[in-house]
C-alpha positions in Angstrom: -216.8 113.5 -180.8 -213.2 113.1 -179.7 -213.9 113.2 -175.9 -216.6 110.7 -176.4 -214.5 108.1 -177.8 -212.4 108.5 -174.8 -214.9 108.0 -172.3 -216.0 104.6 -174.3 -212.5 103.7 -174.4 -212.4 104.1 -170.5 -215.5 102.3 -169.8 -214.3 99.5 -171.9 -211.0 99.1 -170.2 -213.0 99.2 -166.9 -215.1 96.5 -168.0 -211.8 94.5 -169.2 -210.4 94.7 -165.8 -213.7 93.4 -163.9 -214.1 90.7 -166.5 -210.7 89.4 -165.9 -211.2 89.4 -162.1 -214.5 88.0 -162.1 -213.2 85.0 -164.2 -210.1 84.7 -161.8 -212.3 85.0 -158.9 -214.6 82.0 -160.1 -211.5 79.8 -160.8 -210.2 80.5 -157.1 -213.8 80.1 -155.7 -214.1 76.6 -157.5 -210.8 75.4 -156.1 -211.7 76.6 -152.5 -215.3 75.7 -152.1 -216.3 79.4 -152.0 -213.5 80.5 -149.5 -211.8 83.1 -151.0 -209.0 84.0 -148.7 -205.5 84.2 -149.8 -203.8 82.3 -147.0 -205.3 78.9 -148.8 -202.3 79.0 -151.3 -202.6 77.6 -154.9 -202.5 74.1 -155.6 -200.6 73.0 -159.0 -204.6 72.3 -160.3 -205.6 75.8 -160.0 -202.5 77.0 -161.6 -203.2 75.1 -164.6 -206.5 75.9 -164.9 -205.7 79.8 -164.8 -203.6 79.0 -167.3 -205.9 76.8 -169.9 -208.7 79.2 -169.1 -206.8 82.2 -170.1 -205.5 80.5 -172.8 -208.9 79.7 -174.3 -209.9 83.1 -173.7 -206.8 84.6 -175.2 -207.4 82.4 -178.4 -211.1 83.2 -178.7 -210.5 87.2 -178.2 -207.9 86.7 -181.0 -210.1 85.0 -183.6 -213.0 87.1 -182.8 -211.3 90.1 -183.3 -210.0 88.4 -186.6 -213.4 88.3 -187.9 -214.8 91.7 -186.6 -211.4 93.2 -188.5 -210.7 94.8 -185.0 -206.7 95.3 -184.7 -207.1 96.5 -181.1 -209.1 93.3 -180.2 -206.2 91.4 -181.9 -203.5 93.4 -180.1 -205.5 92.8 -176.8 -205.4 89.0 -177.4 -202.0 88.8 -178.4 -201.1 90.6 -175.2 -203.4 87.9 -173.1 -201.5 85.5 -174.9 -198.1 86.7 -173.9 -199.2 86.8 -170.2 -200.6 83.4 -170.2 -197.7 81.7 -171.9 -195.2 83.8 -169.5 -197.0 82.4 -166.5 -196.9 79.0 -167.9 -193.3 79.0 -168.6 -192.4 81.0 -165.1 -195.0 79.7 -162.7 -196.7 76.3 -164.1 -193.6 75.0 -164.9 -191.2 75.5 -162.3 -192.3 72.8 -160.0 -192.5 70.2 -162.7 -189.4 67.8 -163.1 -188.7 65.3 -165.8 -191.6 63.7 -168.0 -194.1 65.9 -166.7 -191.9 68.9 -167.3 -191.1 67.6 -171.1 -194.9 67.1 -171.8 -195.9 70.7 -170.5 -193.1 71.9 -173.0 -194.7 69.8 -175.6 -198.3 70.5 -175.0 -197.7 74.2 -174.5 -195.7 74.2 -178.1 -198.2 72.3 -179.8 -201.0 74.7 -178.9 -199.0 77.9 -180.0 -198.3 76.1 -183.3 -202.1 75.5 -183.7 -202.9 79.0 -182.7 -200.3 80.4 -185.3 -201.6 78.0 -187.9 -205.3 79.1 -187.4 -204.4 82.7 -187.2 -202.7 82.5 -190.4 -205.4 80.4 -191.7 -208.1 82.8 -190.9 -206.2 85.9 -191.8 -207.7 87.1 -195.2 -207.9 90.6 -195.9 -204.6 91.9 -197.4 -205.1 95.5 -196.1 -206.0 94.0 -192.6 -202.8 92.2 -192.5 -200.7 95.6 -193.7 -202.2 97.4 -190.8 -201.0 94.8 -188.2 
């Protein structure tokens, strides 16, 4: 049975990677009217859209995994959240100055505080908490 679990985990991993590529390519397609070449560059709006969409997906993954009591799902959600936060600080805010940069930091901080508050509010079972 262990061999079957490894196969299922591998299939789930490949499906997750393809899902990430699909979502990212849909955003790219929307901003470039169906032209998917990489020589068009990336606009600020496109960068922010990636961040917002993936922030929403990471948050949804964390909460769905929380309700299903899936420790692996919660870890995946927090991993995606880490990548989104890193991207927001390193790439998205690199070209911002002054008030826009301050508002972006405040907005990202408030969203993280809100996610943390909701995560603690929805976290219920002590056994699930101890295993994290």
